[in-house]
C-alpha positions as CSV (number, residue, x, y, z in Angstrom):
1,M,127.6,1.9,-167.1
2,S,125.8,5.1,-168.2
3,K,124.2,7.4,-165.6
4,I,122.5,10.7,-165.3
5,K,123.3,13.2,-162.4
6,V,120.7,15.8,-161.5
7,Y,120.3,18.5,-158.9
8,R,117.5,20.4,-157.2
9,I,116.3,23.3,-159.4
10,R,114.4,26.3,-158.2
11,K,113.0,27.5,-161.5
12,L,112.1,26.2,-164.9
13,S,111.6,28.1,-168.2
14,A,111.9,26.2,-171.4
15,D,110.7,26.2,-175.0
16,F,111.2,22.7,-176.6
17,E,110.3,20.8,-179.7
18,M,109.9,17.1,-179.1
19,P,111.5,14.4,-181.3
20,G,109.2,12.4,-183.5
21,D,106.4,10.3,-182.1
22,K,107.6,6.7,-181.4
23,S,104.3,5.0,-182.1
24,M,103.8,6.8,-185.4
25,S,107.4,6.3,-186.5
26,H,107.0,2.5,-186.1
27,R,103.7,2.4,-188.0
28,S,104.9,4.8,-190.8
29,M,107.7,2.4,-191.8
30,M,105.4,-0.7,-191.7
31,M,102.5,0.8,-193.6
32,A,104.7,2.5,-196.2
33,G,106.6,-0.8,-196.7
34,L,103.3,-2.6,-197.1
35,A,101.8,0.0,-199.6
36,D,102.4,0.3,-203.3
37,G,104.5,3.3,-204.5
38,I,107.0,5.5,-202.7
39,T,106.2,7.3,-199.4
40,R,108.3,10.1,-198.0
41,V,108.3,9.9,-194.1
42,T,109.5,13.1,-192.3
43,G,109.9,13.7,-188.6
44,F,110.9,10.0,-188.0
45,L,112.2,9.3,-184.6
46,P,115.8,7.8,-185.0
47,S,115.6,6.0,-181.6
48,E,116.8,2.4,-181.1
49,D,113.2,1.1,-181.0
50,C,112.2,2.7,-184.3
51,L,115.4,1.8,-186.0
52,S,114.6,-1.9,-185.1
53,T,111.5,-1.6,-187.1
54,L,113.3,0.2,-190.0
55,H,115.9,-2.5,-190.2
56,A,113.3,-5.3,-190.0
57,M,111.5,-3.8,-193.0
58,Q,114.8,-3.6,-194.9
59,A,115.4,-7.3,-194.1
60,L,111.9,-8.0,-195.7
61,G,113.1,-6.5,-198.9
62,V,111.8,-2.9,-198.5
63,E,114.2,-0.4,-200.1
64,I,114.6,2.6,-197.8
65,D,116.5,5.7,-198.9
66,S,117.9,8.0,-196.2
67,I,117.5,11.7,-196.8
68,S,118.5,12.6,-193.2
69,P,118.2,10.8,-189.8
70,T,114.6,11.9,-189.6
71,E,113.5,11.7,-193.3
72,Y,113.3,8.6,-195.6
73,L,111.9,7.5,-198.9
74,V,110.2,4.1,-198.4
75,H,109.7,2.0,-201.5
76,G,106.6,-0.1,-200.8
77,R,106.3,-3.7,-201.9
78,N,102.5,-3.8,-202.5
79,G,101.9,-6.3,-199.7
80,K,104.5,-8.9,-200.8
81,F,107.6,-9.2,-198.7
82,R,110.8,-11.2,-199.2
83,A,111.7,-13.9,-196.7
84,P,114.5,-12.6,-194.5
85,G,117.9,-14.3,-194.6
86,E,118.1,-14.3,-190.8
87,P,116.0,-13.8,-187.7
88,L,114.7,-10.2,-187.2
89,D,116.2,-8.4,-184.2
90,C,113.4,-6.4,-182.5
91,G,115.8,-5.0,-179.8
92,N,113.8,-3.7,-176.9
93,S,110.7,-2.9,-178.9
94,G,107.4,-4.7,-178.1
95,T,105.7,-2.7,-180.8
96,T,108.1,-4.0,-183.4
97,M,107.6,-7.6,-182.4
98,R,103.9,-7.6,-181.9
99,L,103.0,-5.5,-185.0
100,M,105.5,-7.4,-187.2
101,A,103.8,-10.7,-186.1
102,G,100.5,-9.4,-187.5
103,L,102.2,-8.1,-190.7
104,L,104.0,-11.4,-191.3
105,S,101.1,-13.7,-190.5
106,G,99.8,-13.3,-194.1
107,Q,103.2,-13.9,-195.8
108,P,104.0,-17.3,-197.4
109,F,107.2,-17.9,-195.3
110,S,108.4,-18.4,-191.7
111,T,110.2,-15.6,-189.8
112,K,111.8,-15.7,-186.4
113,L,111.7,-12.6,-184.2
114,F,113.9,-12.1,-181.1
115,G,114.8,-9.2,-178.8
116,D,116.9,-8.3,-175.9
117,A,116.6,-9.7,-172.3
118,S,113.9,-7.2,-171.4
119,L,111.8,-8.0,-174.5
120,S,112.3,-11.7,-174.0
121,R,110.4,-11.4,-170.7
122,R,107.3,-9.8,-172.2
123,P,104.3,-12.1,-172.9
124,M,103.1,-12.7,-176.5
125,K,100.1,-14.9,-175.7
126,R,97.7,-12.0,-176.5
127,I,98.8,-11.8,-180.1
128,K,99.3,-15.6,-180.5
129,A,95.6,-16.5,-179.9
130,P,93.9,-14.3,-182.5
131,L,96.6,-14.6,-185.1
132,E,96.4,-18.4,-184.9
133,A,92.6,-18.2,-185.1
134,M,93.2,-16.4,-188.4
135,G,95.4,-19.3,-189.7
136,A,98.9,-18.3,-188.8
137,T,101.2,-20.4,-186.6
138,I,102.9,-18.5,-183.8
139,H,105.5,-20.6,-181.9
140,C,106.9,-19.0,-178.8
141,E,110.3,-20.4,-177.7
142,G,110.3,-18.8,-174.2
143,A,108.3,-20.1,-171.2
144,D,104.7,-18.9,-170.8
145,D,104.5,-17.8,-174.5
146,R,107.5,-15.4,-174.3
147,P,110.0,-14.6,-177.1
148,P,111.8,-15.5,-179.3
149,I,108.8,-16.2,-181.5
150,E,108.5,-17.8,-185.0
151,V,105.7,-16.6,-187.3
152,R,104.7,-19.1,-189.9
153,G,102.5,-17.2,-192.3
154,G,100.0,-18.2,-195.0
155,P,96.4,-17.7,-196.2
156,L,94.4,-16.1,-193.5
157,K,90.7,-15.9,-192.7
158,A,88.9,-13.0,-191.1
159,I,87.8,-13.1,-187.4
160,D,85.5,-11.1,-185.1
161,Y,87.6,-10.6,-182.0
162,T,87.0,-9.0,-178.7
163,T,90.3,-8.1,-176.9
164,P,90.7,-9.3,-173.3
165,V,92.2,-5.9,-172.4
166,P,92.4,-2.6,-174.3
167,S,95.7,-2.8,-176.1
168,A,96.8,-0.7,-179.2
169,Q,99.5,-3.2,-180.0
170,L,97.1,-6.2,-180.0
171,K,94.5,-4.4,-182.0
172,S,97.1,-3.3,-184.5
173,A,98.6,-6.8,-185.0
174,I,95.1,-8.1,-185.8
175,L,94.3,-5.3,-188.2
176,L,97.5,-5.7,-190.1
177,A,96.8,-9.4,-190.4
178,G,93.2,-8.6,-191.4
179,L,94.4,-6.6,-194.4
180,Q,95.7,-9.8,-195.8
181,A,92.8,-12.1,-194.7
182,K,89.8,-13.3,-196.7
183,G,86.8,-11.4,-195.5
184,S,86.3,-8.6,-193.0
185,T,88.0,-8.6,-189.7
186,R,86.5,-6.8,-186.7
187,V,88.3,-5.9,-183.5
188,T,86.3,-4.8,-180.4
189,E,87.6,-3.3,-177.2
190,K,85.8,-2.6,-174.0
191,T,87.5,0.8,-173.9
192,L,89.1,2.4,-176.9
193,S,92.9,2.2,-176.9
194,R,95.1,4.5,-178.9
195,D,94.0,4.7,-182.5
196,H,97.2,5.6,-184.4
197,T,96.9,2.5,-186.5
198,E,93.4,3.2,-187.6
199,R,94.2,6.8,-188.5
200,M,97.3,5.8,-190.4
201,L,95.5,3.0,-192.3
202,R,93.0,5.6,-193.5
203,H,96.0,7.9,-194.4
204,F,97.2,5.1,-196.7
205,H,93.8,4.8,-198.2
206,A,92.4,1.7,-196.4
207,N,88.6,1.6,-196.0
208,L,87.9,1.1,-192.3
209,V,84.6,1.1,-190.5
210,Q,84.5,2.4,-187.0
211,E,81.4,1.7,-184.8
212,G,81.9,2.7,-181.2
213,T,84.8,0.7,-179.8
214,S,84.8,-1.7,-182.8
215,V,86.9,-1.3,-186.0
216,T,86.5,-3.4,-189.2
217,V,89.1,-3.8,-191.9
218,H,88.5,-5.5,-195.3
219,G,90.8,-8.2,-196.4
220,G,92.6,-7.8,-199.8
221,T,92.8,-4.0,-199.3
222,T,95.8,-2.4,-201.0
223,L,97.5,0.4,-199.2
224,H,98.6,3.3,-201.4
225,A,101.7,5.4,-200.8
226,Q,101.0,8.7,-199.1
227,D,103.7,11.1,-197.7
228,F,103.5,11.3,-193.9
229,K,104.8,13.8,-191.4
230,V,105.4,12.4,-187.9
231,P,104.5,15.0,-185.2
232,G,106.4,15.3,-181.9
233,D,106.0,12.6,-179.3
234,F,103.4,13.5,-176.6
235,S,104.8,10.8,-174.2
236,S,108.2,12.5,-174.3
237,A,106.6,15.9,-173.7
238,A,104.8,14.4,-170.7
239,F,108.0,14.5,-168.6
240,W,108.4,18.3,-169.0
241,L,104.7,19.0,-168.7
242,V,104.7,17.4,-165.2
243,A,107.9,19.1,-164.2
244,A,106.7,22.5,-165.2
245,S,103.1,22.0,-163.8
246,S,104.5,21.0,-160.4
247,M,107.0,23.8,-160.0
248,P,105.5,27.1,-158.8
249,G,106.3,29.9,-161.2
250,A,107.6,27.6,-164.0
251,H,106.8,28.3,-167.7
252,L,107.0,25.8,-170.5
253,K,106.1,25.8,-174.2
254,I,106.2,22.6,-176.3
255,R,105.7,23.0,-180.1
256,N,104.6,20.7,-182.9
257,V,103.6,17.9,-180.5
258,G,101.0,15.2,-181.4
259,L,97.6,15.8,-179.7
260,N,95.7,12.7,-180.7
261,P,92.7,12.7,-178.3
262,T,93.3,9.0,-177.5
263,R,96.8,9.9,-176.4
264,T,96.4,13.0,-174.3
265,G,94.7,11.8,-171.2
266,L,97.5,13.2,-169.1
267,L,96.3,16.7,-169.9
268,T,92.9,15.9,-168.4
269,I,94.6,14.5,-165.3
270,L,96.9,17.5,-164.9
271,L,94.0,19.9,-165.3
272,R,92.1,18.0,-162.6
273,M,95.1,18.3,-160.4
274,G,95.1,22.1,-160.9
275,A,97.7,22.7,-163.7
276,Q,97.5,26.0,-165.6
277,L,97.7,24.6,-169.1
278,R,96.9,26.0,-172.6
279,E,96.5,23.8,-175.7
280,S,96.5,25.0,-179.2
281,V,95.5,22.4,-181.8
282,N,96.3,22.5,-185.5
283,E,94.2,19.8,-187.3
284,N,95.5,17.9,-190.2
285,S,94.1,14.9,-192.2
286,T,95.7,12.2,-190.1
287,E,96.9,13.3,-186.7
288,S,96.2,16.4,-184.6
289,C,99.3,18.4,-183.5
290,G,99.9,21.8,-182.0
291,T,101.4,23.6,-179.1
292,L,101.2,23.0,-175.3
293,E,102.0,25.6,-172.7
294,I,102.2,25.5,-169.0
295,I,101.3,29.1,-168.2
296,E,102.6,29.1,-164.7
297,G,103.6,26.1,-162.5
298,T,101.8,25.7,-159.2
299,R,101.3,23.2,-156.4
300,L,99.1,20.4,-157.7
301,K,96.6,18.4,-155.7
302,G,96.1,14.7,-155.5
303,T,93.5,12.8,-157.5
304,E,92.3,9.3,-158.4
305,I,93.2,7.7,-161.7
306,G,91.7,4.5,-163.0
307,G,89.0,2.8,-165.1
308,A,88.5,3.9,-168.7
309,E,91.2,6.6,-168.6
310,I,94.0,4.1,-167.9
311,P,94.5,2.9,-171.6
312,N,94.9,6.5,-172.6
313,V,97.7,7.2,-170.1
314,I,99.4,3.8,-169.8
315,D,102.8,5.0,-170.9
316,E,102.6,8.1,-168.8
317,I,101.9,6.5,-165.4
318,P,105.6,6.7,-164.3
319,I,105.6,10.5,-164.8
320,I,102.1,10.8,-163.4
321,A,103.4,9.2,-160.3
322,V,106.0,12.0,-160.1
323,A,103.2,14.6,-160.3
324,A,101.4,12.7,-157.5
325,A,104.6,12.7,-155.3
326,L,104.9,16.5,-155.7
327,A,101.2,17.2,-155.2
328,Q,99.4,18.0,-152.0
329,G,97.3,15.1,-150.7
330,K,96.8,11.5,-151.8
331,T,96.7,10.1,-155.3
332,V,95.4,6.7,-156.0
333,I,96.3,4.9,-159.3
334,K,94.4,1.7,-160.0
335,D,93.4,-0.7,-162.8
336,A,97.0,-0.5,-164.1
337,A,98.1,-4.1,-163.7
338,E,99.3,-4.0,-167.4
339,L,102.3,-2.0,-166.1
340,R,103.7,-5.2,-164.5
341,V,104.6,-6.6,-168.0
342,K,106.2,-3.6,-169.6
343,E,109.9,-3.1,-170.1
344,S,110.1,-3.7,-166.3
345,D,107.5,-4.3,-163.6
346,R,106.8,-0.5,-163.6
347,L,104.7,-0.5,-160.5
348,A,107.4,-2.2,-158.5
349,A,110.1,0.0,-160.0
350,I,108.2,3.2,-159.3
351,A,107.5,2.2,-155.7
352,T,111.1,1.2,-155.0
353,N,112.7,4.3,-156.6
354,F,110.3,6.7,-155.1
355,R,110.8,5.4,-151.6
356,A,114.5,6.0,-152.0
357,F,113.7,9.7,-152.6
358,G,111.5,9.8,-149.5
359,V,108.1,9.5,-151.1
360,P,105.4,7.8,-149.0
361,I,104.1,5.2,-151.5
362,E,102.2,1.9,-151.3
363,E,102.3,-0.6,-154.1
364,T,99.0,-2.5,-154.8
365,P,98.3,-5.4,-157.2
366,D,97.1,-3.0,-159.9
367,G,98.4,0.4,-158.9
368,L,99.9,2.8,-156.4
369,I,98.8,4.9,-153.5
370,I,101.0,8.0,-153.2
371,E,101.0,10.6,-150.3
372,G,102.2,13.7,-152.0
373,G,104.1,16.7,-150.5
374,A,106.7,15.0,-148.5
375,P,110.2,16.6,-148.5
376,L,112.4,14.8,-151.0
377,H,116.1,14.0,-150.6
378,A,118.7,13.0,-153.2
379,A,119.0,9.3,-154.0
380,R,120.8,6.9,-156.3
381,V,118.4,4.7,-158.1
382,P,118.4,2.1,-161.0
383,S,116.5,2.4,-164.2
384,Y,115.7,-1.3,-164.4
385,G,116.6,-1.1,-168.1
386,D,113.3,0.9,-168.6
387,H,113.4,4.2,-170.4
388,R,110.3,5.6,-168.7
389,I,111.5,4.7,-165.2
390,A,114.9,6.3,-165.9
391,M,113.4,9.6,-167.1
392,A,110.7,9.8,-164.4
393,S,113.4,9.2,-161.8
394,A,115.5,12.0,-163.3
395,I,112.6,14.4,-163.2
396,L,111.8,13.6,-159.6
397,G,115.5,14.3,-158.8
398,L,115.0,17.9,-160.0
399,F,112.8,18.3,-156.9
400,A,115.0,16.5,-154.3
401,E,117.6,18.3,-152.2
402,G,121.2,17.4,-153.2
403,A,122.6,15.5,-156.1
404,S,120.7,12.4,-157.4
405,I,122.0,9.8,-159.8
406,V,120.0,7.5,-162.1
407,D,122.1,4.5,-163.2
408,D,121.9,2.5,-166.4
409,T,120.4,5.1,-168.6
410,D,121.3,3.8,-172.1
411,C,117.7,2.6,-172.3
412,I,116.6,6.2,-172.8
413,M,117.9,5.9,-176.4
414,T,115.0,3.6,-177.2
415,S,112.5,6.4,-177.2
416,Y,113.9,9.9,-176.4
417,P,117.5,10.4,-177.7
418,T,117.6,14.1,-176.9
419,F,116.3,13.8,-173.3
420,E,119.8,14.4,-171.8
421,K,120.2,17.5,-174.0
422,H,116.9,18.9,-172.8
423,L,117.6,18.0,-169.2
424,A,121.0,19.8,-169.4
425,E,119.3,22.9,-170.8
426,V,116.9,22.9,-167.9
427,L,119.7,22.5,-165.3
428,D,121.8,25.2,-167.0
429,G,118.9,27.5,-167.3
430,D,118.3,27.5,-163.6
431,T,120.6,30.4,-162.8
432,A,119.1,30.5,-159.2
433,S,120.6,27.1,-158.4
434,K,124.3,26.9,-157.4
435,F,124.2,23.4,-158.9
436,A,123.4,24.5,-162.5
437,V,125.8,22.7,-164.7
438,K,126.3,21.0,-168.0
439,W,128.0,17.7,-168.2
440,P,129.5,15.8,-171.2
441,F,126.8,14.1,-173.1
442,R,127.1,10.3,-173.3
443,K,127.7,9.2,-176.9
444,K,126.5,5.8,-177.9
445,A,127.3,4.0,-181.2
446,V,124.2,2.7,-182.9
447,R,123.7,1.0,-186.2
448,P,123.3,3.4,-189.2
449,A,119.7,4.3,-189.8
450,V,119.9,2.7,-193.2
451,E,122.1,0.0,-194.4
452,K,121.6,-0.6,-198.1
453,A,119.5,-3.7,-198.6
454,E,120.0,-6.1,-201.5
455,K,117.4,-5.9,-204.1
456,P,115.3,-9.1,-204.5
């Protein structure tokens, strides 16, 4: 079983460039495969989750040429995929399964999608209801509408749909189906979720209409090939932003990171907690990116997090909880019940692991109450097969006296393959710590990024 061992550090000074954004890497492959013409995708994240999407697109007849592990030429099929010869393996990726369900709903064949044990516990009812209202049939083999799922596609009709909760995956599945439907499909959210799909659809020349928290896509729209550069992943940067913000005297620079305003709610929270942070934005036609700098780490103060800002920071809650544990005073996180149906029950996982480190923490039905500033001691904790729990626990270990171990860390490969390398650089760079070491990096065999697909 893989594990990560970390030690207390006394200083942090780092200059990192993050690997490609996971959300945009998924979407770039799907939309380039749906478009007509050839799209060059650069900055792709070669993580297990994103490779699940790449391999699924190949199975649907999309020819993908590998230039390097992060650069591909995607030959679009102009909206017409080939029926796969076998079920599509989505691995651990809920994004792959939910967005592919929308993509496949308008195709004239049936496709089965399955995943690992973790993905098989995640509910699919949210996508099932609207996609079936559009004319597809979604059969869930698991109890309570859980995977594996079978998507029986066909002619679709447009719908006007209000989502029960803000969810970028749900919104994206409906919009991808709406491209193939008759009429105009509108999706409305109570609070705007992350808008990568909308931005990328425009990048591929779709005509979208945005009105407040509603977005409308017109059926029969043809996407056109357009080269796309994936910026660095903000959610990966979040682990180091919290670590540096919370350590007095620390300095951190992160370059070429995505700064989409529907993604960077963590910055607002860190500033509210007292972080000394500088942001430099370089605008481009699709997604903002730029440089983030923690000028000098300090002792943060507790805050309250909830309501409309939760959809913007849903993936960052585990590392926000670390900031809360290290801050002075109480932090209350609420309205985050969605975390109970992620790769793990993240609220329960955070509470259990943080108690092991000595953090006074209370789990509530939709959040956490954390009393920050308690002395931390080393602990050995599980990852629960959840990449964000694994990485958040490792960062917390950097502030705990002694040697801490996080078990079962293979899951980190789903989103941040270079996390261990960056962690080792931070440990090795802390020359003030007698524990500063490098350890042999775990090597894990994964499928090749591209296996030549047969031409239809």
